[in-house]
MDTraj code that builds the backbone (N, CA, C; nanometers):
import mdtraj as md
import numpy as np

residues = "MET THR GLU THR ILE PRO ASP HIS ILE LEU ASP ASP TYR ARG ASP ILE ASN VAL ASP ASP ASN HIS TRP TYR LYS GLU LEU GLU ASP ASP PHE THR ASP ASP MET LEU GLU ILE GLY VAL ARG VAL ASP ALA VAL TYR PHE SER GLY PHE TYR SER GLN GLY ASP GLY ALA SER PHE GLU GLY TYR VAL THR ASP PRO HIS LYS LEU LEU THR ALA MET GLY TYR ASP CYS PRO SER LEU LYS ALA TYR VAL ASP LEU ALA GLY PHE HIS ASN VAL HIS PHE TYR CYS ARG GLY ARG TYR CYS HIS GLU CYS THR MET TYR ILE GLY SER GLU ASP GLY VAL PHE ALA PRO MET PRO GLY ASP GLU PHE PHE ASP GLU SER ILE PHE ARG ARG LEU MET SER ASP GLU HIS GLY ASP SER LEU ARG VAL GLU VAL MET LEU SER VAL LEU ARG GLN TYR ASP ALA VAL LYS LEU GLU ALA GLU MET LEU GLY PHE ALA ARG ASP LYS ALA ARG ASP LEU TYR ARG GLN LEU SER GLU LEU TYR ASP TYR LEU THR SER ASP GLU GLN VAL ALA GLN ALA LEU ILE ASP ASN ASN VAL LEU THR GLN GLU PHE GLU ASN GLY".split()
xyz = np.array([
    [-4.7892, -0.7947, 3.5791],
    [-4.7046, -0.8930, 3.5112],
    [-4.6097, -0.9616, 3.6257],
    [-4.5354, -0.8755, 3.6927],
    [-4.4454, -0.9485, 3.7763],
    [-4.4812, -1.0220, 3.9068],
    [-4.6114, -0.9750, 3.9402],
    [-4.6901, -1.0322, 4.0436],
    [-4.7070, -1.2073, 4.0264],
    [-4.7174, -1.2450, 3.8914],
    [-4.7381, -1.3766, 3.8692],
    [-4.6001, -1.4524, 3.8639],
    [-4.5033, -1.3980, 3.8731],
    [-4.3720, -1.4651, 3.8612],
    [-4.3189, -1.4731, 3.9819],
    [-4.2595, -1.5773, 4.0522],
    [-4.1918, -1.6031, 4.1794],
    [-4.0796, -1.5170, 4.1878],
    [-4.0508, -1.4565, 4.2966],
    [-3.9312, -1.3890, 4.3143],
    [-3.7937, -1.4530, 4.2769],
    [-3.8002, -1.5906, 4.3406],
    [-3.6844, -1.6613, 4.3003],
    [-3.6335, -1.6653, 4.1579],
    [-3.7339, -1.6667, 4.0809],
    [-3.7122, -1.6886, 3.9288],
    [-3.6688, -1.5537, 3.8894],
    [-3.7159, -1.4484, 3.9214],
    [-3.6846, -1.3260, 3.8799],
    [-3.5229, -1.2867, 3.9251],
    [-3.4872, -1.3478, 4.0417],
    [-3.3672, -1.3292, 4.0890],
    [-3.2541, -1.4049, 4.0170],
    [-3.3007, -1.5377, 3.9735],
    [-3.2332, -1.6303, 3.9110],
    [-3.1892, -1.5697, 3.7828],
    [-3.2737, -1.4979, 3.7091],
    [-3.2698, -1.4363, 3.5679],
    [-3.2412, -1.2807, 3.5737],
    [-3.1984, -1.2435, 3.6897],
    [-3.1808, -1.0931, 3.6941],
    [-3.0860, -1.0403, 3.5885],
    [-2.9974, -1.1010, 3.5481],
    [-2.9108, -1.0565, 3.4522],
    [-2.9341, -1.1004, 3.2797],
    [-3.0566, -1.1432, 3.2866],
    [-3.0927, -1.1948, 3.1395],
    [-3.0860, -1.0873, 3.0413],
    [-3.0923, -0.9488, 3.0864],
    [-3.0969, -0.8329, 2.9810],
    [-2.9396, -0.7783, 2.9547],
    [-2.8559, -0.8346, 3.0558],
    [-2.7134, -0.7664, 3.0572],
    [-2.5871, -0.8746, 3.0688],
    [-2.6378, -0.9947, 3.0173],
    [-2.5328, -1.0951, 3.0076],
    [-2.4452, -1.0873, 2.9019],
    [-2.4230, -1.0025, 2.8042],
    [-2.3186, -0.9745, 2.7226],
    [-2.3175, -0.8291, 2.6985],
    [-2.2161, -0.7816, 2.6040],
    [-2.1916, -0.6398, 2.5856],
    [-2.2949, -0.5540, 2.4910],
    [-2.3903, -0.6393, 2.4431],
    [-2.5018, -0.5753, 2.3593],
    [-2.5764, -0.4659, 2.4234],
    [-2.5996, -0.4833, 2.5659],
    [-2.6902, -0.4009, 2.6233],
    [-2.6444, -0.2538, 2.6426],
    [-2.5039, -0.2383, 2.6309],
    [-2.4471, -0.0934, 2.6345],
    [-2.3846, -0.0515, 2.5191],
    [-2.3903, -0.1304, 2.4250],
    [-2.3214, -0.1064, 2.2901],
    [-2.3719, 0.0250, 2.2275],
    [-2.4934, 0.0514, 2.2138],
    [-2.5565, 0.1658, 2.1453],
    [-2.5143, 0.2878, 2.2407],
    [-2.5199, 0.2808, 2.3660],
    [-2.4827, 0.3875, 2.4480],
    [-2.3380, 0.4324, 2.4284],
    [-2.2564, 0.3331, 2.4232],
    [-2.1152, 0.3439, 2.3973],
    [-2.0896, 0.4299, 2.2605],
    [-2.1635, 0.3634, 2.1586],
    [-2.1492, 0.4164, 2.0354],
    [-2.1920, 0.5829, 2.0383],
    [-2.2921, 0.6104, 2.0918],
    [-2.3598, 0.7506, 2.0893],
    [-2.2573, 0.8232, 2.1661],
    [-2.1982, 0.7830, 2.2673],
    [-2.0824, 0.8566, 2.3566],
    [-1.9788, 0.8886, 2.2620],
    [-1.9092, 0.7850, 2.1913],
    [-1.8032, 0.8009, 2.0940],
    [-1.8311, 0.9002, 1.9911],
    [-1.9519, 0.8968, 1.9299],
    [-2.0094, 0.9993, 1.8420],
    [-2.0105, 1.1487, 1.8778],
    [-2.0812, 1.1386, 1.9920],
    [-2.0780, 1.2694, 2.0636],
    [-1.9457, 1.3295, 2.0869],
    [-1.8487, 1.2674, 2.1300],
    [-1.7267, 1.3147, 2.1713],
    [-1.6551, 1.3571, 2.0322],
    [-1.6630, 1.2886, 1.9247],
    [-1.6029, 1.3119, 1.7794],
    [-1.6431, 1.4516, 1.7601],
    [-1.7704, 1.4728, 1.7850],
    [-1.8416, 1.5910, 1.7427],
    [-1.7806, 1.7149, 1.8134],
    [-1.7227, 1.6898, 1.9304],
    [-1.6596, 1.8199, 2.0081],
    [-1.5118, 1.8169, 1.9831],
    [-1.4558, 1.7169, 1.9077],
    [-1.3054, 1.7094, 1.8808],
    [-1.2333, 1.5994, 1.9612],
    [-1.2874, 1.5049, 1.9956],
    [-1.2064, 1.3963, 2.0684],
    [-1.2439, 1.2767, 2.0076],
    [-1.1307, 1.2016, 1.9632],
    [-1.1676, 1.0611, 1.8969],
    [-1.1411, 0.9753, 2.0047],
    [-1.2394, 0.9053, 2.0487],
    [-1.2455, 0.7969, 2.1756],
    [-1.2028, 0.6716, 2.0992],
    [-1.0846, 0.5979, 2.1520],
    [-1.0273, 0.4895, 2.1225],
    [-1.0700, 0.3646, 2.2000],
    [-1.1075, 0.3970, 2.3246],
    [-1.1603, 0.2779, 2.4051],
    [-1.2405, 0.3320, 2.5257],
    [-1.3240, 0.2721, 2.5773],
    [-1.4022, 0.3057, 2.6811],
    [-1.4116, 0.1855, 2.7800],
    [-1.3799, 0.2238, 2.9138],
    [-1.3779, 0.1328, 3.0361],
    [-1.4864, 0.1721, 3.1289],
    [-1.5458, 0.0655, 3.1814],
    [-1.6288, 0.0841, 3.3002],
    [-1.6402, -0.0373, 3.3707],
    [-1.6795, -0.0258, 3.5127],
    [-1.7227, -0.1258, 3.5858],
    [-1.8250, -0.0820, 3.6839],
    [-1.9168, -0.1711, 3.7096],
    [-2.0333, -0.1371, 3.7934],
    [-2.1100, -0.2482, 3.8526],
    [-2.2049, -0.1905, 3.9606],
    [-2.2249, -0.0482, 3.9555],
    [-2.2372, -0.0159, 4.0999],
    [-2.2212, -0.0887, 4.1926],
    [-2.2432, -0.0513, 4.3330],
    [-2.1161, -0.0781, 4.4404],
    [-1.9930, -0.0739, 4.3635],
    [-1.8911, -0.1187, 4.4621],
    [-1.7956, 0.0285, 4.4456],
    [-1.6965, 0.0248, 4.5596],
    [-1.5903, 0.1369, 4.5624],
    [-1.4930, 0.1300, 4.4477],
    [-1.4704, 0.2275, 4.3765],
    [-1.3758, 0.2137, 4.2597],
    [-1.4649, 0.1946, 4.1099],
    [-1.5823, 0.1806, 4.1281],
    [-1.6754, 0.1592, 4.0110],
    [-1.6827, 0.2906, 3.9292],
    [-1.6879, 0.3162, 3.7945],
    [-1.7108, 0.4329, 3.7263],
    [-1.6630, 0.3907, 3.5773],
    [-1.6657, 0.5077, 3.4984],
    [-1.6194, 0.4818, 3.3700],
    [-1.4896, 0.5850, 3.3111],
    [-1.4484, 0.5578, 3.2202],
    [-1.3257, 0.6432, 3.1584],
    [-1.3044, 0.6098, 3.0167],
    [-1.2337, 0.6737, 2.9833],
    [-1.1962, 0.6482, 2.8043],
    [-1.0437, 0.7061, 2.7872],
    [-1.0024, 0.6437, 2.6832],
    [-0.8761, 0.6946, 2.6183],
    [-0.9264, 0.7323, 2.4765],
    [-0.8239, 0.8304, 2.4306],
    [-0.8246, 0.8805, 2.2991],
    [-0.7497, 1.0141, 2.2830],
    [-0.7588, 1.0639, 2.1402],
    [-0.6880, 1.1803, 2.1051],
    [-0.7766, 1.2935, 2.0773],
    [-0.7054, 1.4238, 2.0965],
    [-0.7836, 1.5325, 2.0659],
    [-0.7492, 1.5761, 1.9073],
    [-0.8708, 1.5569, 1.8246],
    [-0.8425, 1.5837, 1.6828],
    [-0.8897, 1.7319, 1.6461],
    [-0.9484, 1.7926, 1.7339],
    [-0.9879, 1.9280, 1.6838],
    [-0.9930, 2.0209, 1.8024],
    [-0.8707, 2.0806, 1.8575],
    [-0.8864, 2.1597, 1.9546],
    [-0.9718, 2.2698, 1.9717],
    [-0.9987, 2.3184, 1.8598],
    [-1.1005, 2.4471, 1.8409],
    [-1.2311, 2.3954, 1.8955],
    [-1.2888, 2.2823, 1.8374],
    [-1.4209, 2.2161, 1.8913],
    [-1.4059, 2.2007, 2.0329],
    [-1.3030, 2.1434, 2.0752],
    [-1.3020, 2.1057, 2.2218],
    [-1.3068, 2.2147, 2.3163],
    [-1.2277, 2.3321, 2.2847],
    [-1.2116, 2.4677, 2.3416],
    [-1.3594, 2.5009, 2.3389],
    [-1.4316, 2.5161, 2.2417],
    [-1.5694, 2.5651, 2.2252],
    [-1.6552, 2.4903, 2.3281],
    [-1.6357, 2.3682, 2.3167],
    [-1.7316, 2.2868, 2.4084],
    [-1.7104, 2.3074, 2.5598],
    [-1.5743, 2.3464, 2.5976],
    [-1.5360, 2.3824, 2.7459],
    [-1.5853, 2.5200, 2.7705],
    [-1.6387, 2.6017, 2.6650],
    [-1.6917, 2.7325, 2.6993],
    [-1.5973, 2.8417, 2.6578],
    [-1.4745, 2.8042, 2.5895],
    [-1.3817, 2.8889, 2.5382],
    [-1.4018, 2.9212, 2.4040],
    [-1.4583, 3.0342, 2.3509],
    [-1.4912, 3.0630, 2.2185],
    [-1.4130, 3.1920, 2.1759],
    [-1.2866, 3.2179, 2.2411],
    [-1.2002, 3.3289, 2.2218],
    [-1.1219, 3.2927, 2.0911],
    [-1.1502, 3.3866, 1.9820],
    [-1.0744, 3.3846, 1.8676],
    [-0.8990, 3.3997, 1.8958],
    [-0.8781, 3.4756, 1.9804],
    [-0.7313, 3.4786, 2.0194],
    [-0.6589, 3.3705, 2.0878],
    [-0.7379, 3.3026, 2.1601],
    [-0.6977, 3.1798, 2.2225],
    [-0.6727, 3.0692, 2.1160],
    [-0.7774, 3.0689, 2.0172],
    [-0.7629, 2.9680, 1.9306],
    [-0.6598, 2.9916, 1.8324],
    [-0.6372, 3.1117, 1.7959],
    [-0.5268, 3.1566, 1.6800],
    [-0.3961, 3.1144, 1.7606],
    [-0.3836, 3.1506, 1.8954],
    [-0.2523, 3.1123, 1.9631],
    [-0.2291, 2.9534, 1.9756],
    [-0.3268, 2.8975, 1.9973],
    [-0.3152, 2.7356, 1.9918],
    [-0.2625, 2.6879, 1.8669],
    [-0.3184, 2.7431, 1.7631],
    [-0.2760, 2.7075, 1.6208],
    [-0.1434, 2.7281, 1.5893],
    [-0.1042, 2.8542, 1.6356],
    [0.0464, 2.9070, 1.6231],
    [0.1537, 2.8177, 1.6988],
    [0.1009, 2.8347, 1.8183],
    [0.2052, 2.7800, 1.9243],
    [0.2219, 2.6345, 1.9451],
    [0.1151, 2.5705, 1.8992],
    [0.1163, 2.4315, 1.8930],
    [0.0310, 2.3449, 1.9851],
    [-0.0159, 2.2347, 1.9617],
    [-0.1172, 2.1630, 2.0328],
    [-0.0652, 2.0004, 1.9926],
    [0.0351, 1.9612, 2.0550],
    [0.0809, 1.8444, 2.0056],
    [0.0384, 1.7045, 2.0622],
    [-0.0480, 1.6272, 1.9584],
    [-0.1010, 1.5008, 1.9935],
    [-0.1330, 1.5028, 2.1325],
    [-0.2384, 1.5735, 2.1688],
    [-0.2811, 1.5523, 2.2997],
    [-0.3766, 1.4363, 2.3162],
    [-0.3427, 1.3570, 2.4282],
    [-0.4374, 1.2461, 2.4426],
    [-0.4731, 1.2203, 2.5839],
    [-0.5909, 1.1441, 2.5886],
    [-0.6268, 1.1154, 2.7376],
    [-0.6084, 0.9741, 2.7640],
    [-0.5499, 0.9196, 2.8797],
    [-0.5102, 0.7798, 2.8862],
    [-0.5620, 0.7533, 3.0318],
    [-0.5479, 0.6243, 3.0678],
    [-0.5915, 0.5725, 3.1898],
    [-0.4792, 0.4931, 3.2494],
    [-0.4726, 0.5068, 3.4000],
    [-0.3693, 0.4471, 3.4763],
    [-0.4414, 0.3919, 3.6021],
    [-0.3961, 0.2663, 3.6251],
    [-0.4390, 0.2155, 3.7759],
    [-0.5337, 0.0863, 3.7336],
    [-0.5943, 0.0442, 3.8518],
    [-0.6565, -0.0944, 3.8372],
    [-0.8169, -0.0761, 3.8192],
    [-0.8446, 0.0519, 3.8610],
    [-0.9966, 0.0885, 3.8655],
    [-1.0348, 0.1472, 3.7067],
    [-1.1720, 0.1872, 3.7049],
    [-1.2187, 0.2321, 3.5693],
    [-1.2712, 0.3722, 3.5976],
    [-1.2930, 0.4382, 3.7030],
    [-1.3514, 0.5559, 3.7168],
    [-1.2826, 0.6740, 3.6512],
    [-1.3593, 0.7942, 3.6687],
    [-1.2977, 0.8971, 3.5770],
    [-1.1661, 0.9568, 3.6383],
    [-1.1401, 0.9345, 3.7685],
    [-1.0260, 0.9757, 3.8313],
    [-0.9007, 0.8963, 3.7853],
    [-0.9095, 0.7966, 3.7150],
    [-0.7967, 0.7196, 3.6601],
    [-0.7486, 0.7788, 3.5399],
    [-0.8286, 0.8736, 3.4878],
    [-0.7889, 0.9359, 3.3587],
    [-0.6926, 1.0584, 3.3640],
    [-0.5960, 1.0692, 3.2691],
    [-0.4920, 1.1688, 3.2794],
    [-0.4915, 1.2226, 3.1421],
    [-0.4143, 1.3435, 3.1353],
    [-0.3970, 1.3881, 2.9962],
    [-0.2310, 1.4047, 2.9662],
    [-0.2233, 1.3831, 2.8504],
    [-0.0722, 1.3894, 2.8098],
    [-0.0374, 1.4457, 2.6607],
    [0.0781, 1.4721, 2.6426],
    [0.1263, 1.5179, 2.5110],
    [0.2754, 1.4853, 2.5082],
    [0.3124, 1.4881, 2.3595],
    [0.4506, 1.4722, 2.3461],
    [0.5415, 1.5979, 2.4000],
    [0.4996, 1.7024, 2.3844],
    [0.5633, 1.8269, 2.4395],
    [0.4878, 1.9273, 2.5209],
    [0.3956, 1.8706, 2.5971],
    [0.3164, 1.9481, 2.6959],
    [0.1880, 1.9781, 2.6070],
    [0.0859, 1.9929, 2.6798],
    [-0.0428, 2.0008, 2.6120],
    [-0.0480, 2.1351, 2.5564],
    [-0.0077, 2.2533, 2.6201],
    [-0.0202, 2.3982, 2.5626],
    [0.1261, 2.4385, 2.5670],
    [0.1472, 2.5150, 2.4871],
    [0.2750, 2.5841, 2.4974],
    [0.2607, 2.6959, 2.5998],
    [0.3742, 2.7406, 2.6320],
    [0.3706, 2.8612, 2.7313],
    [0.2634, 2.9722, 2.6905],
    [0.1947, 3.0154, 2.7956],
    [0.0858, 3.0984, 2.7538],
    [0.1032, 3.2467, 2.8297],
    [0.0601, 3.3622, 2.7781],
    [0.0618, 3.4771, 2.8577],
    [0.0423, 3.4930, 3.0037],
    [-0.0526, 3.3910, 3.0485],
    [-0.1075, 3.4069, 3.1750],
    [0.0040, 3.3223, 3.2730],
    [0.0946, 3.2694, 3.2014],
    [0.1888, 3.1817, 3.2914],
    [0.2867, 3.2742, 3.3739],
    [0.3291, 3.2373, 3.4735],
    [0.4080, 3.3269, 3.5696],
    [0.5231, 3.3778, 3.5048],
    [0.5995, 3.2821, 3.4269],
    [0.7292, 3.3475, 3.3783],
    [0.7266, 3.3440, 3.2125],
    [0.6144, 3.3712, 3.1702],
    [0.5954, 3.3978, 3.0256],
    [0.6886, 3.5100, 2.9707],
    [0.7605, 3.5012, 2.8709],
    [0.8286, 3.5898, 2.8031],
    [0.7566, 3.6426, 2.6866],
    [0.7024, 3.7701, 2.7193],
    [0.5926, 3.8473, 2.6303],
    [0.6830, 3.8925, 2.5037],
    [0.8292, 3.9059, 2.5023],
    [0.9039, 3.9517, 2.3898],
    [0.8847, 3.8461, 2.2968],
    [0.8841, 3.7056, 2.3296],
    [0.8970, 3.5971, 2.2294],
    [0.7498, 3.6093, 2.1767],
    [0.6543, 3.6197, 2.2509],
    [0.5073, 3.6214, 2.1963],
    [0.4969, 3.7373, 2.0833],
    [0.5553, 3.8434, 2.1241],
    [0.5368, 3.9525, 2.0362],
    [0.6078, 3.9359, 1.8994],
    [0.7112, 3.8834, 1.9153],
    [0.7929, 3.8437, 1.8029],
    [0.7211, 3.7485, 1.7158],
    [0.6904, 3.6253, 1.7717],
    [0.6173, 3.5224, 1.7131],
    [0.4787, 3.5852, 1.6372],
    [0.4013, 3.6575, 1.7160],
    [0.2693, 3.7047, 1.6511],
    [0.2974, 3.8090, 1.5428],
    [0.3939, 3.8853, 1.5575],
    [0.4183, 3.9855, 1.4651],
    [0.4709, 3.9242, 1.3295],
    [0.5477, 3.8068, 1.3303],
    [0.5757, 3.7541, 1.2236],
    [0.4684, 3.6946, 1.1355],
    [0.3385, 3.6594, 1.2448],
    [0.2328, 3.5945, 1.1816],
    [0.1346, 3.7074, 1.1305],
    [0.1177, 3.8089, 1.2161],
    [-0.0026, 3.9038, 1.1734],
    [0.0647, 4.0173, 1.1391],
    [0.1926, 4.0737, 1.1720],
    [0.2404, 4.2010, 1.1080],
    [0.1887, 4.3093, 1.1984],
    [0.0557, 4.3377, 1.2303],
    [0.0098, 4.4455, 1.3089],
    [0.0267, 4.4409, 1.4413],
    [0.1094, 4.5321, 1.4989],
    [0.1530, 4.5492, 1.6246],
    [0.0447, 4.5853, 1.7216],
    [-0.0539, 4.6623, 1.6736],
    [-0.1711, 4.6843, 1.7756],
    [-0.2542, 4.5551, 1.7840],
    [-0.2762, 4.4875, 1.6860],
    [-0.3528, 4.3551, 1.6896],
    [-0.2714, 4.2646, 1.7955],
    [-0.1395, 4.2628, 1.7891],
    [-0.0713, 4.1849, 1.8719],
    [-0.0797, 4.2271, 2.0132],
    [-0.0726, 4.3382, 2.0357],
    [-0.0887, 4.3893, 2.1825],
    [-0.2444, 4.3532, 2.2301],
    [-0.3497, 4.3688, 2.1468],
    [-0.4595, 4.3508, 2.1961],
    [-0.4768, 4.1912, 2.2271],
    [-0.4213, 4.1169, 2.1406],
    [-0.4159, 3.9495, 2.1643],
    [-0.3384, 3.9216, 2.2859],
    [-0.2451, 3.9916, 2.3142],
    [-0.1504, 3.9756, 2.4275],
    [-0.2370, 4.0156, 2.5674],
    [-0.3190, 4.1258, 2.5528],
    [-0.4055, 4.1678, 2.6609],
    [-0.5007, 4.0680, 2.6885],
    [-0.5661, 4.0066, 2.5811],
    [-0.6721, 3.9093, 2.5983],
    [-0.6040, 3.7858, 2.6582],
    [-0.5109, 3.7323, 2.6315],
    [-0.4526, 3.6081, 2.6442],
    [-0.3711, 3.5991, 2.7934],
    [-0.3741, 3.7140, 2.8485],
    [-0.3126, 3.7160, 2.9774],
    [-0.3881, 3.6595, 3.0800],
    [-0.5261, 3.6316, 3.0577],
    [-0.6147, 3.5404, 3.1344],
    [-0.5805, 3.4051, 3.1408],
    [-0.5366, 3.3582, 3.0472],
    [-0.4975, 3.2210, 3.0275],
    [-0.3677, 3.1740, 3.0793],
    [-0.3402, 3.0558, 3.1475],
    [-0.2309, 3.0084, 3.1615],
    [-0.2245, 2.8372, 3.1449],
    [-0.1324, 2.7989, 3.0969],
    [-0.1283, 2.6632, 3.0298],
    [-0.1492, 2.5658, 3.1434],
    [-0.1184, 2.5743, 3.2616],
    [-0.1424, 2.4649, 3.3547],
    [-0.2869, 2.4555, 3.4074],
    [-0.3363, 2.5746, 3.3955],
    [-0.4972, 2.5776, 3.4502],
    [-0.5726, 2.5278, 3.3230],
    [-0.5436, 2.5707, 3.2116],
    [-0.6215, 2.5258, 3.0916],
    [-0.6031, 2.3849, 3.0751],
    [-0.4863, 2.3186, 3.0929],
    [-0.4599, 2.1838, 3.0822],
    [-0.5372, 2.1047, 3.1841],
    [-0.5588, 2.1590, 3.3184],
    [-0.6329, 2.0963, 3.4195],
    [-0.7714, 2.1048, 3.3915],
    [-0.8254, 2.2079, 3.3328],
    [-0.9669, 2.2387, 3.2954],
    [-1.0070, 2.1165, 3.1904],
    [-0.9175, 2.1201, 3.0877],
    [-0.9547, 2.0146, 2.9828],
    [-0.9524, 1.8786, 3.0343],
    [-0.8578, 1.8322, 3.1389],
    [-0.8647, 1.6988, 3.1821],
    [-0.9973, 1.6949, 3.2836],
    [-1.0375, 1.7940, 3.3652],
    [-1.1676, 1.8123, 3.4150],
    [-1.2916, 1.7818, 3.3439],
    [-1.2838, 1.8503, 3.2203],
    [-1.3933, 1.8417, 3.1206],
    [-1.4063, 1.6873, 3.0768],
    [-1.2961, 1.6371, 3.0297],
    [-1.3076, 1.4935, 2.9953],
    [-1.3476, 1.3809, 3.1028],
    [-1.3106, 1.4286, 3.2282],
    [-1.3543, 1.3475, 3.3443],
    [-1.5140, 1.3629, 3.3546],
    [-1.5544, 1.4695, 3.3539],
    [-1.7009, 1.5152, 3.3555],
    [-1.7873, 1.4214, 3.2669],
    [-1.7104, 1.4241, 3.1411],
    [-1.7790, 1.3417, 3.0237],
    [-1.7831, 1.1836, 3.0597],
    [-1.6707, 1.1385, 3.1326],
    [-1.6713, 1.0018, 3.1724],
    [-1.7793, 0.9771, 3.2739],
    [-1.8067, 1.0713, 3.3685],
    [-1.8941, 1.0310, 3.4897],
    [-2.0303, 1.0728, 3.4537],
    [-2.0453, 1.1378, 3.3266],
    [-2.2058, 1.1336, 3.2847],
    [-2.2310, 0.9998, 3.2059],
    [-2.1279, 0.9666, 3.1466],
    [-2.1454, 0.8305, 3.0696],
    [-2.1725, 0.7117, 3.1708],
    [-2.1011, 0.7273, 3.2827],
    [-2.1219, 0.6135, 3.3780],
    [-2.2597, 0.6324, 3.4488],
    [-2.3114, 0.7470, 3.4654],
    [-2.4332, 0.7838, 3.5194],
    [-2.5489, 0.7066, 3.4133],
    [-2.5125, 0.7345, 3.2769],
    [-2.6184, 0.6724, 3.1895],
    [-2.6157, 0.5124, 3.1924],
    [-2.4711, 0.4814, 3.2028],
    [-2.4762, 0.3154, 3.2017],
    [-2.5445, 0.2750, 3.3328],
    [-2.5336, 0.3314, 3.4456],
    [-2.5943, 0.2823, 3.5620],
    [-2.7492, 0.2915, 3.5513],
    [-2.7891, 0.3999, 3.4945],
    [-2.9399, 0.4097, 3.4674],
    [-2.9954, 0.3010, 3.3995],
    [-2.9362, 0.2817, 3.2804],
    [-2.9718, 0.1809, 3.1921],
    [-2.9818, 0.0339, 3.2401],
    [-2.8502, 0.0118, 3.3147],
    [-2.8428, -0.1157, 3.3867],
    [-2.9603, -0.1405, 3.4905],
    [-2.9856, -0.0316, 3.5779],
    [-3.0994, -0.0554, 3.6613],
    [-3.2343, -0.0855, 3.5823],
    [-3.2531, -0.0098, 3.4799],
    [-3.3626, -0.0269, 3.4025],
    [-3.3756, -0.1687, 3.3582],
    [-3.2683, -0.2206, 3.2824],
    [-3.2862, -0.3486, 3.2226],
    [-3.2713, -0.4747, 3.3385],
    [-3.2410, -0.4341, 3.4532],
    [-3.2429, -0.5538, 3.5604],
    [-3.3572, -0.5182, 3.6441],
    [-3.4625, -0.4395, 3.6193],
    [-3.5538, -0.4113, 3.7022],
    [-3.6709, -0.5170, 3.6823],
    [-3.7594, -0.5567, 3.7891],
    [-3.8444, -0.6690, 3.7752],
    [-3.9140, -0.6676, 3.6561],
    [-3.9681, -0.5536, 3.6078],
    [-4.0541, -0.5343, 3.4855],
    [-3.9732, -0.5859, 3.3853],
    [-3.8692, -0.5393, 3.3389],
    [-3.7667, -0.5848, 3.2342],
    [-3.7360, -0.7120, 3.2378],
    [-3.7037, -0.7788, 3.3475],
    [-3.6612, -0.9200, 3.3684],
    [-3.7842, -0.9988, 3.3263],
    [-3.8932, -0.9665, 3.3861],
    [-4.0315, -1.0449, 3.3461],
    [-4.0479, -1.0493, 3.2009],
    [-4.0366, -0.9208, 3.1426],
    [-4.0657, -0.9259, 2.9995],
    [-3.9805, -1.0191, 2.9151],
    [-3.8499, -1.0091, 2.9525],
    [-3.7602, -1.1020, 2.8796],
    [-3.7859, -1.2440, 2.9008],
    [-3.8263, -1.2773, 3.0219],
    [-3.8661, -1.4245, 3.0523],
    [-3.9723, -1.4664, 2.9368],
    [-4.0709, -1.3632, 2.9436],
    [-4.1948, -1.4038, 2.8500],
    [-4.1486, -1.4124, 2.7089],
    [-4.0600, -1.3069, 2.6627],
    [-4.0286, -1.3043, 2.5353],
    [-3.9212, -1.4156, 2.4835],
    [-3.8628, -1.4643, 2.5848],
    [-3.7657, -1.5699, 2.5438],
    [-3.8359, -1.7051, 2.5958],
    [-3.9531, -1.7075, 2.6262],
    [-4.0282, -1.8492, 2.6660],
    [-3.9705, -1.9132, 2.7754],
    [-3.9008, -1.8422, 2.8615],
    [-3.8082, -1.9139, 2.9737],
    [-3.9266, -1.9553, 3.0960],
    [-4.0336, -1.8899, 3.1055],
    [-4.1355, -1.9327, 3.2116],
    [-4.1938, -2.0656, 3.1925],
    [-4.2327, -2.0753, 3.0652],
    [-4.2749, -2.2251, 3.0353],
    [-4.1760, -2.3295, 3.0602],
    [-4.0482, -2.3190, 3.0279],
    [-3.9562, -2.4345, 3.0690],
    [-3.9495, -2.4328, 3.2015],
    [-3.9290, -2.3151, 3.2765],
    [-3.9301, -2.3176, 3.4157],
    [-4.0355, -2.3905, 3.4920],
    [-4.1491, -2.3663, 3.4632],
    [-4.2875, -2.4344, 3.5119],
    [-4.2691, -2.5764, 3.4707],
    [-4.2269, -2.6150, 3.3597],
    [-4.2338, -2.7590, 3.3322],
    [-4.1381, -2.8239, 3.4020],
    [-4.0154, -2.7731, 3.4272],
    [-3.9176, -2.8090, 3.4907],
    [-3.9370, -2.8222, 3.6518],
    [-4.0214, -2.7223, 3.6851],
    [-4.0431, -2.6934, 3.8296],
    [-4.1455, -2.8115, 3.8814],
])
top = md.Topology()
chain = top.add_chain()
for i, resn in enumerate(residues, 1):
    res = top.add_residue(resn, chain, resSeq=i)
    for name in ("N", "CA", "C"):
        top.add_atom(name, md.element.get_by_symbol(name[0]), res)
traj = md.Trajectory(xyz[None], top)
């Protein structure tokens, strides 16, 4: 099919399938739905592309379910989730900063810090933990077991991993956008669009 269409016509109409935002809307909606399933409400998606320095994708939004997000990150520890519930997880959000759109422009923030101090932190006060958990659970043995388990976690590292996880999701979204763009701007898809929209007839009549 493409052999019968002059190259200059294919090039002139290279963007016929991507000249508005409809070409990526379904992919963006799927991404938003997938993120919500793992506990993140995406409010905005940004991207630029596809072959220049600084190109990429990013998003902004809020963590709506820290349990789901921690599970998606590979943390399925009941003690960790119980501590997050009790110690607080305050309006955690992802936001973008800078003039580019790639994933490294994303940051994580919160009103009071993403995570409360955790047993793995260098200056964590275990006496406060014991008192807090004893008030909640009562069983001192269970509290000591939880403390032992939670010593492997520190707030700064967990926050960095959460941001890294979000950036990975943005990076994967950009890969999908790039692949879809390449497909829609290929000779075959451009030629098909020219035929479907009766553009060739007009070109040859005017040519």
